C-alpha positions as CSV (number, residue, x, y, z in Angstrom):
1,M,-57.5,-16.4,-49.1
2,A,-59.9,-19.0,-50.3
3,T,-59.1,-20.2,-53.8
4,S,-60.5,-17.4,-56.6
5,N,-63.4,-18.3,-57.1
6,G,-64.5,-19.5,-53.4
7,T,-64.8,-23.2,-55.2
8,E,-64.1,-26.4,-52.7
9,R,-61.0,-28.3,-53.9
10,Y,-60.3,-31.8,-52.9
11,V,-57.4,-32.2,-50.9
12,I,-55.3,-35.7,-51.4
13,L,-52.6,-36.2,-48.7
14,A,-50.8,-39.5,-48.6
15,D,-48.4,-41.2,-45.8
16,V,-45.7,-44.0,-47.0
17,I,-46.0,-47.3,-45.1
18,D,-43.1,-48.2,-42.9
19,S,-41.0,-45.8,-45.1
20,S,-38.1,-46.3,-42.7
21,A,-37.9,-49.9,-43.3
22,I,-37.5,-49.0,-47.4
23,E,-33.6,-50.3,-47.5
24,E,-33.2,-48.5,-51.4
25,R,-34.7,-45.5,-50.4
26,S,-33.3,-43.5,-53.4
27,E,-34.5,-46.5,-55.8
28,F,-37.3,-45.8,-54.0
29,R,-37.9,-42.3,-54.3
30,T,-37.1,-42.2,-58.1
31,A,-40.2,-44.5,-58.7
32,L,-42.2,-42.4,-56.6
33,S,-41.4,-39.3,-58.0
34,A,-41.7,-40.4,-61.2
35,S,-45.0,-41.6,-60.3
36,L,-46.3,-38.4,-59.3
37,E,-44.8,-36.8,-62.7
38,R,-46.5,-39.6,-64.0
39,V,-50.3,-38.7,-62.3
40,N,-48.9,-35.0,-62.3
41,D,-49.1,-35.9,-66.4
42,E,-52.2,-37.8,-67.5
43,F,-54.4,-36.7,-64.4
44,S,-54.0,-33.1,-65.2
45,A,-57.2,-31.8,-66.2
46,D,-58.6,-32.9,-62.4
47,I,-55.4,-31.3,-60.7
48,H,-55.4,-27.8,-59.0
49,T,-52.8,-28.7,-57.4
50,D,-49.0,-30.9,-58.8
51,F,-48.4,-33.9,-56.7
52,E,-45.3,-33.4,-54.8
53,L,-43.3,-35.1,-52.4
54,L,-43.6,-33.5,-48.8
55,K,-41.4,-35.1,-46.9
56,G,-38.4,-37.1,-48.2
57,I,-40.1,-40.6,-49.6
58,D,-42.9,-40.3,-46.4
59,E,-45.2,-38.2,-47.2
60,F,-46.6,-36.4,-50.4
61,G,-49.7,-34.9,-51.5
62,G,-51.8,-32.6,-54.2
63,V,-54.9,-30.9,-54.7
64,L,-58.1,-31.6,-57.5
65,T,-60.8,-30.0,-58.5
66,D,-62.9,-33.1,-59.8
67,L,-63.0,-36.9,-58.2
68,S,-64.4,-38.8,-60.8
69,R,-60.8,-40.5,-61.8
70,V,-59.6,-40.6,-58.0
71,Y,-59.5,-44.2,-57.4
72,E,-57.6,-45.0,-61.1
73,L,-55.6,-41.9,-60.2
74,I,-54.3,-43.4,-56.4
75,A,-53.8,-47.0,-58.1
76,T,-51.7,-45.7,-60.4
77,I,-49.0,-44.2,-57.2
78,I,-50.0,-47.6,-56.0
79,E,-48.7,-49.5,-59.0
80,A,-45.1,-47.9,-58.4
81,C,-45.0,-48.2,-55.2
82,H,-45.7,-52.0,-54.3
83,P,-44.6,-54.0,-52.5
84,T,-44.5,-50.6,-50.5
85,M,-48.2,-49.4,-49.7
86,V,-49.3,-46.2,-48.9
87,R,-52.3,-44.1,-46.9
88,F,-54.5,-41.5,-48.5
89,A,-56.6,-39.3,-46.8
90,V,-58.8,-37.4,-49.4
91,A,-60.8,-34.1,-48.0
92,A,-62.9,-31.5,-49.8
93,G,-62.6,-27.9,-48.3
94,Q,-61.7,-24.3,-48.6
95,I,-57.7,-23.9,-49.5
96,D,-55.7,-20.8,-49.2
97,V,-53.5,-20.1,-52.0
98,E,-51.2,-17.4,-51.1
99,P,-47.8,-16.6,-51.3
100,S,-48.3,-19.1,-54.1
101,N,-49.7,-22.6,-55.6
102,A,-46.7,-25.1,-54.6
103,I,-48.4,-28.2,-52.5
104,H,-46.0,-27.2,-49.8
105,Q,-47.3,-23.4,-49.3
106,L,-50.8,-24.0,-49.2
107,D,-53.0,-24.0,-46.2
108,G,-56.9,-23.8,-45.7
109,E,-59.6,-26.1,-44.5
110,A,-59.6,-29.1,-46.3
111,F,-55.7,-29.2,-45.5
112,H,-56.7,-29.9,-42.0
113,R,-59.1,-32.3,-42.4
114,A,-57.4,-34.1,-44.5
115,D,-54.4,-34.3,-41.9
116,R,-56.9,-35.8,-39.3
117,L,-58.2,-37.9,-41.6
118,L,-54.8,-39.3,-42.4
119,A,-54.3,-40.0,-38.8
120,A,-57.6,-41.8,-38.7
121,V,-56.7,-44.1,-41.5
122,E,-53.7,-44.7,-39.6
123,A,-54.9,-45.9,-36.5
124,D,-57.6,-48.0,-38.1
125,D,-55.5,-49.8,-39.9
126,L,-56.4,-49.2,-43.6
127,Y,-55.5,-47.5,-46.5
128,C,-57.9,-44.9,-47.4
129,Y,-60.9,-42.6,-46.6
130,V,-62.6,-39.7,-48.0
131,D,-64.4,-36.9,-46.6
132,T,-66.3,-34.7,-49.2
133,G,-69.9,-34.4,-46.9
134,R,-71.6,-36.6,-49.5
135,P,-73.4,-39.0,-48.1
136,V,-71.4,-41.9,-50.3
137,D,-67.8,-40.6,-48.8
138,T,-67.8,-44.0,-46.9
139,L,-69.1,-46.5,-49.7
140,L,-66.4,-45.2,-52.1
141,A,-63.9,-45.5,-49.3
142,V,-64.8,-49.0,-47.9
143,S,-64.7,-49.5,-51.7
144,M,-61.6,-48.7,-52.6
145,N,-60.1,-49.9,-49.1
146,L,-61.4,-53.7,-50.1
147,L,-60.1,-53.0,-53.5
148,L,-56.3,-51.9,-51.9
149,L,-56.7,-54.4,-49.8
150,Q,-56.6,-57.3,-52.1
151,R,-53.3,-55.3,-54.0
152,A,-51.3,-55.5,-50.7
153,G,-51.6,-59.3,-50.5
154,W,-50.0,-59.4,-54.1
155,T,-46.5,-61.1,-54.6
156,P,-43.8,-59.0,-56.5
157,R,-44.4,-62.5,-59.1
158,Q,-48.5,-61.9,-59.1
159,A,-47.7,-58.1,-59.5
160,D,-45.3,-58.5,-62.6
161,V,-48.2,-60.5,-64.4
162,V,-50.7,-58.1,-63.9
163,R,-48.6,-56.0,-64.8
164,A,-47.7,-57.6,-67.8
165,Y,-51.1,-59.3,-68.8
166,E,-52.9,-55.9,-68.6
167,R,-50.1,-54.6,-70.9
168,H,-50.7,-57.4,-73.7
169,G,-53.8,-58.3,-73.1
170,T,-53.8,-61.7,-73.3
171,Q,-52.4,-64.4,-70.7
172,A,-50.1,-65.9,-74.0
173,A,-48.6,-62.8,-74.7
174,A,-47.7,-62.0,-71.0
175,A,-46.4,-66.3,-70.9
176,S,-44.2,-64.7,-73.4
177,E,-42.5,-61.7,-71.9
178,L,-42.4,-63.0,-68.7
179,G,-40.7,-66.4,-69.8
180,V,-43.5,-69.0,-68.5
181,R,-46.0,-71.2,-69.6
182,Q,-49.4,-69.4,-70.0
183,Q,-50.8,-71.7,-67.4
184,A,-48.3,-70.3,-65.1
185,V,-50.2,-66.5,-65.8
186,S,-53.4,-68.2,-65.6
187,K,-53.0,-69.7,-61.9
188,S,-51.5,-66.1,-60.6
189,L,-54.7,-64.3,-62.2
190,H,-56.7,-66.7,-60.9
191,Q,-54.7,-66.8,-56.9
192,I,-55.2,-63.2,-56.5
193,D,-59.2,-63.0,-58.2
194,Y,-57.7,-60.8,-60.5
195,F,-60.8,-61.1,-63.4
196,Q,-63.5,-60.9,-60.3
197,T,-62.1,-58.2,-58.9
198,K,-61.5,-56.1,-62.1
199,R,-64.7,-56.3,-62.6
200,L,-65.4,-54.8,-59.0
201,R,-62.9,-52.1,-60.0
202,D,-64.2,-51.4,-63.6
203,H,-67.9,-50.8,-61.8
204,L,-66.6,-48.6,-59.4
205,L,-64.6,-46.2,-62.3
206,D,-67.9,-46.5,-64.1
207,V,-70.0,-44.8,-61.1
208,L,-67.2,-42.4,-59.6
209,P,-68.0,-40.0,-62.2
210,V,-71.8,-39.7,-61.4
211,I,-71.5,-39.7,-58.0
212,Y,-68.4,-37.0,-57.7
213,G,-67.9,-35.5,-61.2
214,E,-68.3,-31.8,-61.6
């Protein structure tokens, strides 16, 4: 059957890129599982069905009731997986909730659309497509792909610098944590256009609730 109130849901299916090449599979699985638990906790108000692994460490998915924070959710998972990247498909539609509400037992229109969308993301060598039937879906997908493409280019060291800077809020504190000079932190942030990208990301986060808020 459809969801109990007939409301559309948003299925997110994800595919870990080149998962077969991951050497430390146990450690990666632990990190990915922890990120999904974090997402289920921090975004619980927007989640219809918890995010879970579906095929080992290769695929995972979940169901949302609202897309207002979809980029934040995706970025949380990407952060845990880096430098490994992940493809995402976001599709709206009806879902069947029998025999249970567990992600691996769900089916329905939204899942079929998400499957097709994920295949298209892989074929186009991108990171995310969105299909909710809204005219702005393409603009959202373009925005998220540009941000994720930029993120994919970070080295592990640059990612460490960003984490430290975002934890502490100052370059001096980030440098102290990392045991480097402040100039090294500043150089890393400017090499990846961190401040310009953050402004673009913040604009996206501001507009998402206006467009997709329920």
